BASE-108466 format. One record per residue (C-alpha): residue number from 1; residue in one letter; x, y, z. Coordinates in pm, 1 decimal. Layout:
N
<site num="NUM" residuo="A" xx="X" yy="Y" zz="Z"/>
...
END
This chain:
349
<site num="1" residuo="X" xx="-7773.9" yy="-2483.1" zz="-5940.3"/>
<site num="2" residuo="X" xx="-7968.7" yy="-2162.0" zz="-5881.9"/>
<site num="3" residuo="X" xx="-8050.5" yy="-2283.9" zz="-5529.2"/>
<site num="4" residuo="X" xx="-7680.3" yy="-2344.1" zz="-5457.6"/>
<site num="5" residuo="X" xx="-7588.9" yy="-1996.0" zz="-5583.7"/>
<site num="6" residuo="X" xx="-7860.2" yy="-1835.9" zz="-5366.5"/>
<site num="7" residuo="X" xx="-7734.0" yy="-2031.8" zz="-5061.1"/>
<site num="8" residuo="X" xx="-7378.7" yy="-1918.9" zz="-5120.1"/>
<site num="9" residuo="X" xx="-7485.1" yy="-1558.1" zz="-5166.8"/>
<site num="10" residuo="X" xx="-7679.5" yy="-1557.5" zz="-4840.4"/>
<site num="11" residuo="X" xx="-7399.0" yy="-1724.8" zz="-4637.4"/>
<site num="12" residuo="X" xx="-7225.6" yy="-1495.3" zz="-4385.8"/>
<site num="13" residuo="X" xx="-6880.1" yy="-1351.0" zz="-4459.8"/>
<site num="14" residuo="X" xx="-6605.4" yy="-1447.9" zz="-4211.7"/>
<site num="15" residuo="X" xx="-6302.0" yy="-1219.1" zz="-4153.5"/>
<site num="16" residuo="X" xx="-5962.1" yy="-1384.5" zz="-4106.4"/>
<site num="17" residuo="X" xx="-5631.5" yy="-1239.0" zz="-3987.5"/>
<site num="18" residuo="X" xx="-5458.1" yy="-1018.0" zz="-4237.6"/>
<site num="19" residuo="X" xx="-5781.1" yy="-859.7" zz="-4362.7"/>
<site num="20" residuo="X" xx="-5885.2" yy="-1171.5" zz="-4555.8"/>
<site num="21" residuo="X" xx="-6261.5" yy="-1222.8" zz="-4588.4"/>
<site num="22" residuo="X" xx="-6410.9" yy="-1559.9" zz="-4684.3"/>
<site num="23" residuo="X" xx="-6767.9" yy="-1666.6" zz="-4734.1"/>
<site num="24" residuo="X" xx="-6890.3" yy="-1885.0" zz="-4453.5"/>
<site num="25" residuo="X" xx="-7015.3" yy="-2141.8" zz="-4705.0"/>
<site num="26" residuo="X" xx="-6674.0" yy="-2177.1" zz="-4864.4"/>
<site num="27" residuo="X" xx="-6494.7" yy="-2168.1" zz="-4526.9"/>
<site num="28" residuo="X" xx="-6601.2" yy="-2521.7" zz="-4457.1"/>
<site num="29" residuo="X" xx="-6629.9" yy="-2647.3" zz="-4812.5"/>
<site num="30" residuo="X" xx="-6325.1" yy="-2500.8" zz="-4990.7"/>
<site num="31" residuo="X" xx="-6000.3" yy="-2702.0" zz="-4993.9"/>
<site num="32" residuo="X" xx="-5799.5" yy="-2421.1" zz="-4835.3"/>
<site num="33" residuo="X" xx="-6017.2" yy="-2401.5" zz="-4525.2"/>
<site num="34" residuo="X" xx="-5781.7" yy="-2608.2" zz="-4307.2"/>
<site num="35" residuo="X" xx="-5482.8" yy="-2395.2" zz="-4405.6"/>
<site num="36" residuo="X" xx="-5667.0" yy="-2077.2" zz="-4317.4"/>
<site num="37" residuo="X" xx="-5766.6" yy="-2221.9" zz="-3984.7"/>
<site num="38" residuo="X" xx="-5403.6" yy="-2307.9" zz="-3907.9"/>
<site num="39" residuo="X" xx="-5295.8" yy="-1959.2" zz="-4006.0"/>
<site num="40" residuo="X" xx="-5546.2" yy="-1810.7" zz="-3764.5"/>
<site num="41" residuo="X" xx="-5426.0" yy="-2034.0" zz="-3483.7"/>
<site num="42" residuo="X" xx="-5062.0" yy="-1952.5" zz="-3558.1"/>
<site num="43" residuo="X" xx="-5138.2" yy="-1582.8" zz="-3547.9"/>
<site num="44" residuo="X" xx="-5307.9" yy="-1617.5" zz="-3213.5"/>
<site num="45" residuo="X" xx="-5017.5" yy="-1820.7" zz="-3073.4"/>
<site num="46" residuo="X" xx="-4766.6" yy="-1565.2" zz="-3201.9"/>
<site num="47" residuo="X" xx="-4957.4" yy="-1284.1" zz="-3035.6"/>
<site num="48" residuo="X" xx="-4967.2" yy="-1481.3" zz="-2710.8"/>
<site num="49" residuo="X" xx="-4592.2" yy="-1554.3" zz="-2732.7"/>
<site num="50" residuo="X" xx="-4524.6" yy="-1185.5" zz="-2787.8"/>
<site num="51" residuo="X" xx="-4722.7" yy="-1099.9" zz="-2475.4"/>
<site num="52" residuo="X" xx="-4537.8" yy="-1365.8" zz="-2274.3"/>
<site num="53" residuo="X" xx="-4199.7" yy="-1237.6" zz="-2394.8"/>
<site num="54" residuo="X" xx="-4292.9" yy="-883.2" zz="-2300.0"/>
<site num="55" residuo="X" xx="-4400.7" yy="-995.7" zz="-1954.6"/>
<site num="56" residuo="X" xx="-4072.2" yy="-1182.2" zz="-1907.5"/>
<site num="57" residuo="X" xx="-3869.9" yy="-880.9" zz="-2015.4"/>
<site num="58" residuo="X" xx="-4059.8" yy="-653.2" zz="-1780.5"/>
<site num="59" residuo="X" xx="-4010.8" yy="-899.8" zz="-1495.1"/>
<site num="60" residuo="X" xx="-3638.8" yy="-936.3" zz="-1569.5"/>
<site num="61" residuo="X" xx="-3598.8" yy="-558.1" zz="-1580.5"/>
<site num="62" residuo="X" xx="-3785.9" yy="-522.1" zz="-1251.3"/>
<site num="63" residuo="X" xx="-3570.7" yy="-790.1" zz="-1083.6"/>
<site num="64" residuo="X" xx="-3252.2" yy="-627.5" zz="-1214.1"/>
<site num="65" residuo="X" xx="-3362.9" yy="-292.8" zz="-1077.0"/>
<site num="66" residuo="X" xx="-3445.4" yy="-449.3" zz="-740.8"/>
<site num="67" residuo="X" xx="-3102.0" yy="-617.0" zz="-727.3"/>
<site num="68" residuo="X" xx="-2935.0" yy="-287.2" zz="-809.3"/>
<site num="69" residuo="X" xx="-3126.8" yy="-113.2" zz="-532.4"/>
<site num="70" residuo="X" xx="-3034.8" yy="-389.4" zz="-284.9"/>
<site num="71" residuo="X" xx="-2668.7" yy="-370.3" zz="-383.1"/>
<site num="72" residuo="X" xx="-2669.7" yy="6.9" zz="-348.1"/>
<site num="73" residuo="X" xx="-2833.4" yy="-14.1" zz="-6.2"/>
<site num="74" residuo="X" xx="-2578.8" yy="-275.0" zz="106.0"/>
<site num="75" residuo="X" xx="-2295.9" yy="-56.9" zz="-25.2"/>
<site num="76" residuo="X" xx="-2425.1" yy="249.2" zz="157.8"/>
<site num="77" residuo="X" xx="-2460.7" yy="46.6" zz="477.3"/>
<site num="78" residuo="X" xx="-2102.7" yy="-85.1" zz="459.5"/>
<site num="79" residuo="X" xx="-1867.2" yy="155.7" zz="641.5"/>
<site num="80" residuo="X" xx="-1564.0" yy="-3.9" zz="473.1"/>
<site num="81" residuo="X" xx="-1696.7" yy="21.8" zz="117.7"/>
<site num="82" residuo="X" xx="-1467.7" yy="205.2" zz="-124.9"/>
<site num="83" residuo="X" xx="-1637.3" yy="511.3" zz="-283.0"/>
<site num="84" residuo="X" xx="-1696.9" yy="482.2" zz="-656.1"/>
<site num="85" residuo="X" xx="-1791.3" yy="834.5" zz="-759.5"/>
<site num="86" residuo="X" xx="-1789.7" yy="1194.5" zz="-639.7"/>
<site num="87" residuo="X" xx="-2119.5" yy="1152.2" zz="-459.3"/>
<site num="88" residuo="X" xx="-1989.6" yy="856.4" zz="-261.0"/>
<site num="89" residuo="X" xx="-1676.0" yy="1045.2" zz="-157.9"/>
<site num="90" residuo="X" xx="-1873.4" yy="1351.9" zz="-52.3"/>
<site num="91" residuo="X" xx="-2114.1" yy="1141.5" zz="149.8"/>
<site num="92" residuo="X" xx="-1834.1" yy="954.5" zz="328.7"/>
<site num="93" residuo="X" xx="-1608.3" yy="1253.9" zz="391.3"/>
<site num="94" residuo="X" xx="-1883.1" yy="1465.8" zz="540.0"/>
<site num="95" residuo="X" xx="-1961.2" yy="1183.2" zz="779.2"/>
<site num="96" residuo="X" xx="-1763.9" yy="924.5" zz="970.8"/>
<site num="97" residuo="X" xx="-1449.6" yy="944.6" zz="756.3"/>
<site num="98" residuo="X" xx="-1397.0" yy="1319.1" zz="785.4"/>
<site num="99" residuo="X" xx="-1065.2" yy="1272.1" zz="966.1"/>
<site num="100" residuo="X" xx="-939.6" yy="990.0" zz="744.8"/>
<site num="101" residuo="X" xx="-636.4" yy="1100.0" zz="542.3"/>
<site num="102" residuo="X" xx="-657.3" yy="774.7" zz="346.6"/>
<site num="103" residuo="X" xx="-1008.1" yy="855.0" zz="224.5"/>
<site num="104" residuo="X" xx="-917.6" yy="1213.5" zz="135.3"/>
<site num="105" residuo="X" xx="-613.4" yy="1093.7" zz="-57.1"/>
<site num="106" residuo="X" xx="-829.5" yy="843.3" zz="-244.9"/>
<site num="107" residuo="X" xx="-1060.2" yy="1127.4" zz="-338.3"/>
<site num="108" residuo="X" xx="-759.8" yy="1321.6" zz="-469.9"/>
<site num="109" residuo="X" xx="-649.7" yy="1018.7" zz="-673.6"/>
<site num="110" residuo="X" xx="-1004.4" yy="984.5" zz="-807.5"/>
<site num="111" residuo="X" xx="-998.3" yy="1344.2" zz="-931.4"/>
<site num="112" residuo="X" xx="-654.0" yy="1297.9" zz="-1086.8"/>
<site num="113" residuo="X" xx="-770.6" yy="983.2" zz="-1265.9"/>
<site num="114" residuo="X" xx="-1023.8" yy="1203.0" zz="-1445.0"/>
<site num="115" residuo="X" xx="-761.9" yy="1462.9" zz="-1534.1"/>
<site num="116" residuo="X" xx="-899.3" yy="1714.3" zz="-1282.6"/>
<site num="117" residuo="X" xx="-573.2" yy="1845.9" zz="-1133.4"/>
<site num="118" residuo="X" xx="-712.2" yy="2182.6" zz="-1011.2"/>
<site num="119" residuo="X" xx="-997.3" yy="2001.7" zz="-840.5"/>
<site num="120" residuo="X" xx="-749.5" yy="1758.8" zz="-680.5"/>
<site num="121" residuo="X" xx="-573.3" yy="2057.9" zz="-523.9"/>
<site num="122" residuo="X" xx="-908.1" yy="2188.2" zz="-396.8"/>
<site num="123" residuo="X" xx="-976.9" yy="1852.6" zz="-233.0"/>
<site num="124" residuo="X" xx="-637.8" yy="1856.5" zz="-58.0"/>
<site num="125" residuo="X" xx="-704.6" yy="2206.3" zz="74.6"/>
<site num="126" residuo="X" xx="-1045.6" yy="2090.9" zz="199.2"/>
<site num="127" residuo="X" xx="-882.2" yy="1796.1" zz="372.8"/>
<site num="128" residuo="X" xx="-634.0" yy="2018.9" zz="555.1"/>
<site num="129" residuo="X" xx="-921.0" yy="2228.6" zz="686.0"/>
<site num="130" residuo="X" xx="-1155.2" yy="1938.1" zz="764.5"/>
<site num="131" residuo="X" xx="-919.4" yy="1709.0" zz="957.9"/>
<site num="132" residuo="X" xx="-911.5" yy="1788.4" zz="1328.0"/>
<site num="133" residuo="X" xx="-589.0" yy="1959.7" zz="1436.1"/>
<site num="134" residuo="X" xx="-535.4" yy="1693.4" zz="1702.5"/>
<site num="135" residuo="X" xx="-496.6" yy="1425.1" zz="1435.0"/>
<site num="136" residuo="X" xx="-136.7" yy="1516.8" zz="1356.9"/>
<site num="137" residuo="X" xx="-56.7" yy="1191.9" zz="1177.6"/>
<site num="138" residuo="X" xx="-356.1" yy="1231.9" zz="946.5"/>
<site num="139" residuo="X" xx="-265.0" yy="1591.2" zz="862.8"/>
<site num="140" residuo="X" xx="95.0" yy="1488.9" zz="801.4"/>
<site num="141" residuo="X" xx="-22.4" yy="1223.9" zz="552.9"/>
<site num="142" residuo="X" xx="-220.4" yy="1485.5" zz="362.0"/>
<site num="143" residuo="X" xx="78.5" yy="1720.6" zz="346.7"/>
<site num="144" residuo="X" xx="291.3" yy="1436.8" zz="210.8"/>
<site num="145" residuo="X" xx="24.6" yy="1366.3" zz="-51.1"/>
<site num="146" residuo="X" xx="12.6" yy="1737.2" zz="-139.0"/>
<site num="147" residuo="X" xx="388.8" yy="1745.4" zz="-193.4"/>
<site num="148" residuo="X" xx="369.2" yy="1433.6" zz="-410.3"/>
<site num="149" residuo="X" xx="90.0" yy="1592.8" zz="-612.1"/>
<site num="150" residuo="X" xx="302.2" yy="1901.9" zz="-680.4"/>
<site num="151" residuo="X" xx="604.5" yy="1685.3" zz="-754.6"/>
<site num="152" residuo="X" xx="410.2" yy="1513.0" zz="-1033.3"/>
<site num="153" residuo="X" xx="174.0" yy="1782.1" zz="-1160.0"/>
<site num="154" residuo="X" xx="325.1" yy="2109.5" zz="-1043.2"/>
<site num="155" residuo="X" xx="648.0" yy="2300.6" zz="-1076.6"/>
<site num="156" residuo="X" xx="960.1" yy="2321.4" zz="-864.5"/>
<site num="157" residuo="X" xx="830.2" yy="2650.4" zz="-726.4"/>
<site num="158" residuo="X" xx="484.8" yy="2513.8" zz="-639.7"/>
<site num="159" residuo="X" xx="641.7" yy="2211.0" zz="-469.1"/>
<site num="160" residuo="X" xx="870.1" yy="2435.2" zz="-266.3"/>
<site num="161" residuo="X" xx="576.0" yy="2655.7" zz="-166.2"/>
<site num="162" residuo="X" xx="373.0" yy="2359.7" zz="-37.7"/>
<site num="163" residuo="X" xx="671.8" yy="2220.6" zz="150.7"/>
<site num="164" residuo="X" xx="736.0" yy="2554.0" zz="320.8"/>
<site num="165" residuo="X" xx="368.6" yy="2579.5" zz="418.3"/>
<site num="166" residuo="X" xx="382.1" yy="2231.5" zz="570.3"/>
<site num="167" residuo="X" xx="693.9" yy="2317.0" zz="772.7"/>
<site num="168" residuo="X" xx="502.5" yy="2601.7" zz="937.2"/>
<site num="169" residuo="X" xx="210.0" yy="2392.6" zz="1061.4"/>
<site num="170" residuo="X" xx="355.6" yy="2048.1" zz="1137.4"/>
<site num="171" residuo="X" xx="673.3" yy="1931.0" zz="1310.3"/>
<site num="172" residuo="X" xx="938.8" yy="2098.8" zz="1091.3"/>
<site num="173" residuo="X" xx="1184.6" yy="1811.5" zz="1136.4"/>
<site num="174" residuo="X" xx="922.9" yy="1572.2" zz="995.8"/>
<site num="175" residuo="X" xx="841.7" yy="1814.4" zz="716.3"/>
<site num="176" residuo="X" xx="1207.1" yy="1827.2" zz="608.2"/>
<site num="177" residuo="X" xx="1248.0" yy="1449.8" zz="639.9"/>
<site num="178" residuo="X" xx="940.2" yy="1384.9" zz="426.8"/>
<site num="179" residuo="X" xx="1043.7" yy="1637.1" zz="165.4"/>
<site num="180" residuo="X" xx="1388.3" yy="1480.9" zz="145.1"/>
<site num="181" residuo="X" xx="1239.4" yy="1130.6" zz="106.0"/>
<site num="182" residuo="X" xx="1002.5" yy="1248.0" zz="-168.4"/>
<site num="183" residuo="X" xx="1286.4" yy="1404.0" zz="-367.9"/>
<site num="184" residuo="X" xx="1515.5" yy="1107.0" zz="-302.5"/>
<site num="185" residuo="X" xx="1257.1" yy="857.1" zz="-436.4"/>
<site num="186" residuo="X" xx="1203.1" yy="1079.1" zz="-740.9"/>
<site num="187" residuo="X" xx="1581.7" yy="1078.2" zz="-797.0"/>
<site num="188" residuo="X" xx="1592.3" yy="1457.8" zz="-793.3"/>
<site num="189" residuo="X" xx="1939.6" yy="1444.0" zz="-647.1"/>
<site num="190" residuo="X" xx="2037.5" yy="1811.1" zz="-643.0"/>
<site num="191" residuo="X" xx="1712.9" yy="1918.2" zz="-475.3"/>
<site num="192" residuo="X" xx="1730.3" yy="1633.8" zz="-223.1"/>
<site num="193" residuo="X" xx="2087.7" yy="1724.7" zz="-135.0"/>
<site num="194" residuo="X" xx="1985.9" yy="2086.6" zz="-87.8"/>
<site num="195" residuo="X" xx="1711.1" yy="1986.2" zz="156.6"/>
<site num="196" residuo="X" xx="1948.1" yy="1750.0" zz="340.7"/>
<site num="197" residuo="X" xx="2205.6" yy="2027.7" zz="382.8"/>
<site num="198" residuo="X" xx="1940.7" yy="2262.7" zz="519.4"/>
<site num="199" residuo="X" xx="1820.9" yy="1987.7" zz="751.0"/>
<site num="200" residuo="X" xx="2169.5" yy="1940.3" zz="896.7"/>
<site num="201" residuo="X" xx="2188.9" yy="2311.9" zz="973.3"/>
<site num="202" residuo="X" xx="1846.6" yy="2325.6" zz="1134.3"/>
<site num="203" residuo="X" xx="1854.9" yy="1991.2" zz="1316.6"/>
<site num="204" residuo="X" xx="2222.2" yy="1918.6" zz="1370.7"/>
<site num="205" residuo="X" xx="2146.6" yy="1748.0" zz="1702.3"/>
<site num="206" residuo="X" xx="1925.1" yy="1488.7" zz="1534.1"/>
<site num="207" residuo="X" xx="2100.2" yy="1157.8" zz="1464.3"/>
<site num="208" residuo="X" xx="1850.5" yy="1074.7" zz="1188.9"/>
<site num="209" residuo="X" xx="1939.9" yy="1391.0" zz="997.0"/>
<site num="210" residuo="X" xx="2300.1" yy="1271.0" zz="968.3"/>
<site num="211" residuo="X" xx="2231.8" yy="904.8" zz="897.6"/>
<site num="212" residuo="X" xx="1962.3" yy="985.3" zz="641.3"/>
<site num="213" residuo="X" xx="2202.2" yy="1196.7" zz="436.7"/>
<site num="214" residuo="X" xx="2482.5" yy="940.3" zz="476.6"/>
<site num="215" residuo="X" xx="2261.4" yy="662.7" zz="339.7"/>
<site num="216" residuo="X" xx="2167.6" yy="888.0" zz="48.1"/>
<site num="217" residuo="X" xx="2537.3" yy="933.7" zz="-34.1"/>
<site num="218" residuo="X" xx="2621.7" yy="563.4" zz="6.5"/>
<site num="219" residuo="X" xx="2345.8" yy="462.2" zz="-235.3"/>
<site num="220" residuo="X" xx="2495.4" yy="692.8" zz="-497.0"/>
<site num="221" residuo="X" xx="2846.8" yy="555.7" zz="-463.5"/>
<site num="222" residuo="X" xx="2976.1" yy="847.6" zz="-259.2"/>
<site num="223" residuo="X" xx="3107.0" yy="645.5" zz="37.3"/>
<site num="224" residuo="X" xx="3395.8" yy="881.3" zz="130.6"/>
<site num="225" residuo="X" xx="3150.2" yy="1171.8" zz="164.9"/>
<site num="226" residuo="X" xx="2917.4" yy="953.7" zz="372.4"/>
<site num="227" residuo="X" xx="3200.2" yy="853.0" zz="606.8"/>
<site num="228" residuo="X" xx="3304.0" yy="1214.4" zz="649.0"/>
<site num="229" residuo="X" xx="2957.9" yy="1288.6" zz="786.2"/>
<site num="230" residuo="X" xx="3023.3" yy="1066.0" zz="1089.7"/>
<site num="231" residuo="X" xx="3306.4" yy="1289.9" zz="1209.8"/>
<site num="232" residuo="X" xx="3093.4" yy="1598.7" zz="1153.1"/>
<site num="233" residuo="X" xx="2798.8" yy="1442.1" zz="1334.7"/>
<site num="234" residuo="X" xx="3008.6" yy="1364.2" zz="1644.2"/>
<site num="235" residuo="X" xx="3108.1" yy="1729.7" zz="1658.1"/>
<site num="236" residuo="X" xx="2741.1" yy="1837.7" zz="1657.8"/>
<site num="237" residuo="X" xx="2551.0" yy="1565.1" zz="1842.7"/>
<site num="238" residuo="X" xx="2529.2" yy="1561.1" zz="2222.6"/>
<site num="239" residuo="X" xx="2758.9" yy="1297.3" zz="2379.4"/>
<site num="240" residuo="X" xx="2477.7" yy="1059.9" zz="2474.9"/>
<site num="241" residuo="X" xx="2392.7" yy="1022.3" zz="2103.8"/>
<site num="242" residuo="X" xx="2745.4" yy="942.5" zz="1986.6"/>
<site num="243" residuo="X" xx="2716.6" yy="564.9" zz="2022.9"/>
<site num="244" residuo="X" xx="2383.9" yy="562.4" zz="1842.7"/>
<site num="245" residuo="X" xx="2540.2" yy="746.4" zz="1549.5"/>
<site num="246" residuo="X" xx="2851.2" yy="527.0" zz="1539.3"/>
<site num="247" residuo="X" xx="2638.5" yy="212.6" zz="1549.8"/>
<site num="248" residuo="X" xx="2416.1" yy="337.9" zz="1267.6"/>
<site num="249" residuo="X" xx="2714.1" yy="432.5" zz="1047.8"/>
<site num="250" residuo="X" xx="2882.1" yy="95.8" zz="1111.0"/>
<site num="251" residuo="X" xx="2568.5" yy="-97.0" zz="1011.4"/>
<site num="252" residuo="X" xx="2541.4" yy="121.6" zz="702.3"/>
<site num="253" residuo="X" xx="2887.9" yy="10.0" zz="596.1"/>
<site num="254" residuo="X" xx="2779.5" yy="-354.4" zz="601.8"/>
<site num="255" residuo="X" xx="2462.6" yy="-285.4" zz="407.7"/>
<site num="256" residuo="X" xx="2569.2" yy="-21.3" zz="158.6"/>
<site num="257" residuo="X" xx="2944.1" yy="28.0" zz="178.0"/>
<site num="258" residuo="X" xx="3226.3" yy="-203.6" zz="272.5"/>
<site num="259" residuo="X" xx="3187.3" yy="-485.3" zz="526.8"/>
<site num="260" residuo="X" xx="3555.4" yy="-466.6" zz="622.8"/>
<site num="261" residuo="X" xx="3519.5" yy="-98.2" zz="702.1"/>
<site num="262" residuo="X" xx="3212.0" yy="-174.3" zz="911.2"/>
<site num="263" residuo="X" xx="3399.9" yy="-450.5" zz="1092.1"/>
<site num="264" residuo="X" xx="3678.3" yy="-209.9" zz="1188.2"/>
<site num="265" residuo="X" xx="3420.5" yy="31.6" zz="1329.3"/>
<site num="266" residuo="X" xx="3259.9" yy="-242.6" zz="1539.3"/>
<site num="267" residuo="X" xx="3599.3" yy="-363.0" zz="1661.4"/>
<site num="268" residuo="X" xx="3674.2" yy="-16.8" zz="1789.2"/>
<site num="269" residuo="X" xx="3338.9" yy="4.8" zz="1967.1"/>
<site num="270" residuo="X" xx="3359.2" yy="-336.2" zz="2141.5"/>
<site num="271" residuo="X" xx="3719.4" yy="-261.7" zz="2241.1"/>
<site num="272" residuo="X" xx="3606.9" yy="58.8" zz="2408.8"/>
<site num="273" residuo="X" xx="3291.4" yy="-99.2" zz="2556.9"/>
<site num="274" residuo="X" xx="3363.3" yy="-474.0" zz="2595.8"/>
<site num="275" residuo="X" xx="3060.2" yy="-544.1" zz="2814.8"/>
<site num="276" residuo="X" xx="2803.8" yy="-369.7" zz="2596.3"/>
<site num="277" residuo="X" xx="2606.8" yy="-678.4" zz="2492.8"/>
<site num="278" residuo="X" xx="2392.6" yy="-466.6" zz="2259.9"/>
<site num="279" residuo="X" xx="2704.4" yy="-380.4" zz="2056.1"/>
<site num="280" residuo="X" xx="2817.2" yy="-742.6" zz="2042.6"/>
<site num="281" residuo="X" xx="2468.4" yy="-853.8" zz="1944.6"/>
<site num="282" residuo="X" xx="2440.8" yy="-608.9" zz="1653.0"/>
<site num="283" residuo="X" xx="2797.3" yy="-692.6" zz="1549.2"/>
<site num="284" residuo="X" xx="2701.7" yy="-1061.9" zz="1538.1"/>
<site num="285" residuo="X" xx="2388.2" yy="-980.9" zz="1336.3"/>
<site num="286" residuo="X" xx="2594.4" yy="-802.4" zz="1072.4"/>
<site num="287" residuo="X" xx="2854.0" yy="-1080.3" zz="1052.1"/>
<site num="288" residuo="X" xx="2591.7" yy="-1357.7" zz="1029.7"/>
<site num="289" residuo="X" xx="2431.4" yy="-1180.5" zz="732.9"/>
<site num="290" residuo="X" xx="2751.8" yy="-1108.6" zz="542.0"/>
<site num="291" residuo="X" xx="3049.4" yy="-1320.5" zz="649.8"/>
<site num="292" residuo="X" xx="3172.8" yy="-1682.5" zz="616.0"/>
<site num="293" residuo="X" xx="3094.2" yy="-1928.3" zz="895.2"/>
<site num="294" residuo="X" xx="3447.1" yy="-1933.8" zz="1037.2"/>
<site num="295" residuo="X" xx="3445.6" yy="-1557.4" zz="1092.1"/>
<site num="296" residuo="X" xx="3108.8" yy="-1574.2" zz="1266.8"/>
<site num="297" residuo="X" xx="3223.6" yy="-1865.4" zz="1485.2"/>
<site num="298" residuo="X" xx="3535.7" yy="-1674.9" zz="1585.0"/>
<site num="299" residuo="X" xx="3322.6" yy="-1379.4" zz="1692.6"/>
<site num="300" residuo="X" xx="3090.8" yy="-1605.0" zz="1896.1"/>
<site num="301" residuo="X" xx="3396.3" yy="-1759.0" zz="2064.0"/>
<site num="302" residuo="X" xx="3514.7" yy="-1413.0" zz="2164.1"/>
<site num="303" residuo="X" xx="3172.2" yy="-1307.2" zz="2291.4"/>
<site num="304" residuo="X" xx="3130.1" yy="-1623.0" zz="2500.6"/>
<site num="305" residuo="X" xx="3479.0" yy="-1580.3" zz="2647.0"/>
<site num="306" residuo="X" xx="3397.9" yy="-1244.7" zz="2802.8"/>
<site num="307" residuo="X" xx="3354.5" yy="-1199.9" zz="3175.6"/>
<site num="308" residuo="X" xx="2978.9" yy="-1148.8" zz="3178.5"/>
<site num="309" residuo="X" xx="2688.6" yy="-1206.1" zz="3415.1"/>
<site num="310" residuo="X" xx="2511.2" yy="-1542.4" zz="3393.8"/>
<site num="311" residuo="X" xx="2211.1" yy="-1383.0" zz="3224.6"/>
<site num="312" residuo="X" xx="2417.5" yy="-1219.5" zz="2952.2"/>
<site num="313" residuo="X" xx="2632.2" yy="-1526.6" zz="2896.5"/>
<site num="314" residuo="X" xx="2319.0" yy="-1737.9" zz="2865.5"/>
<site num="315" residuo="X" xx="2196.8" yy="-1496.5" zz="2595.8"/>
<site num="316" residuo="X" xx="2513.4" yy="-1539.9" zz="2386.8"/>
<site num="317" residuo="X" xx="2536.3" yy="-1916.0" zz="2436.3"/>
<site num="318" residuo="X" xx="2176.1" yy="-1957.2" zz="2319.7"/>
<site num="319" residuo="X" xx="2249.0" yy="-1748.7" zz="2009.4"/>
<site num="320" residuo="X" xx="2565.4" yy="-1947.9" zz="1942.2"/>
<site num="321" residuo="X" xx="2378.0" yy="-2277.8" zz="1973.7"/>
<site num="322" residuo="X" xx="2097.8" yy="-2156.2" zz="1744.7"/>
<site num="323" residuo="X" xx="2357.1" yy="-2048.3" zz="1487.1"/>
<site num="324" residuo="X" xx="2536.0" yy="-2385.0" zz="1490.2"/>
<site num="325" residuo="X" xx="2205.0" yy="-2573.8" zz="1478.2"/>
<site num="326" residuo="X" xx="2094.5" yy="-2381.6" zz="1168.3"/>
<site num="327" residuo="X" xx="2421.3" yy="-2330.5" zz="984.1"/>
<site num="328" residuo="X" xx="2681.1" yy="-2556.3" zz="1140.3"/>
<site num="329" residuo="X" xx="2751.8" yy="-2923.3" zz="1202.5"/>
<site num="330" residuo="X" xx="2668.0" yy="-3174.4" zz="1477.7"/>
<site num="331" residuo="X" xx="3023.7" yy="-3131.5" zz="1601.7"/>
<site num="332" residuo="X" xx="2968.0" yy="-2755.4" zz="1623.4"/>
<site num="333" residuo="X" xx="2649.4" yy="-2805.2" zz="1823.0"/>
<site num="334" residuo="X" xx="2828.8" yy="-3041.1" zz="2060.0"/>
<site num="335" residuo="X" xx="3108.4" yy="-2787.8" zz="2103.9"/>
<site num="336" residuo="X" xx="2866.8" yy="-2510.8" zz="2207.1"/>
<site num="337" residuo="X" xx="2686.7" yy="-2744.1" zz="2448.2"/>
<site num="338" residuo="X" xx="3019.5" yy="-2830.4" zz="2608.2"/>
<site num="339" residuo="X" xx="3109.0" yy="-2461.7" zz="2642.2"/>
<site num="340" residuo="X" xx="2779.3" yy="-2408.8" zz="2824.2"/>
<site num="341" residuo="X" xx="2855.0" yy="-2696.9" zz="3062.2"/>
<site num="342" residuo="X" xx="3202.5" yy="-2561.5" zz="3126.7"/>
<site num="343" residuo="X" xx="3062.1" yy="-2217.6" zz="3204.7"/>
<site num="344" residuo="X" xx="2808.8" yy="-2360.9" zz="3450.9"/>
<site num="345" residuo="X" xx="3078.1" yy="-2567.7" zz="3619.5"/>
<site num="346" residuo="X" xx="3309.3" yy="-2266.4" zz="3646.5"/>
<site num="347" residuo="X" xx="3031.8" yy="-2060.7" zz="3802.8"/>
<site num="348" residuo="X" xx="2953.6" yy="-2337.1" zz="4052.2"/>
<site num="349" residuo="X" xx="3311.5" yy="-2356.9" zz="4166.0"/>
END
């Protein structure tokens, strides 16, 4: 027994994970030796797993960063890419898109989306200075955007001030038309009517000034006032624009007013100018869209009974045939074909 005790005392001490120390003699003789060995192995495997997990995480992070860099490079290389932040907008608008009103307006919208109204105004002012003076359409778009900005975020006075500025640097007739349209869409009726009245005084020889205001009145159920504008317009417009105005007012009646009133206006025009195929053609367009088939047929019969050149008669007969093919009956189609044959025979004789 003394020999065994001396052997155990002289046996080396083995350190295990967790600070556990066991005599080398007992390590291989004690019953718990196998368990301790498994614990050591498990600890080593856990440490190795932890290292592997860390390596995987680092690799995944590196790959994600590389993908982000690639995506950013591809975005920067794409001239059609939509800017996503202030830096992107600044980069684009100091480069190839300097004269793009669309890009400047997007930048304004970006600032407004962040609640930065004063900065949005600064961006508009920058755009007006940056866009080349020869790009009139682009500058006009920015002025329209500026007026819309003041309409939404400014006051009546600030809107008026921007409009008046725009009228000094762009075509004033366009400035008034755009201002009227902005107020009309916003349903600011009194202000829109004020602009329209001023427009008629300044541009009384413009057909569009009269028809624009007439349409405004029609849409608000003020047809008598709209019709009165036609008489006033004919007193102000040069004679060569009279037919254009009458035609526009007649079409307006079909679309916004009273089809019967429009029909009377067309009847007067074709009576005065029976060989104006453009009048007959527009008249037919309006009737096809709004009237019963028998009324349209009657109008086609009248148009194809006129004394017209072969080219013009061919135009009306083709329209008549297309109408009957789409809306009519086989008998109607046959009737039009027979009219065409009769016309050809009459011309031959």
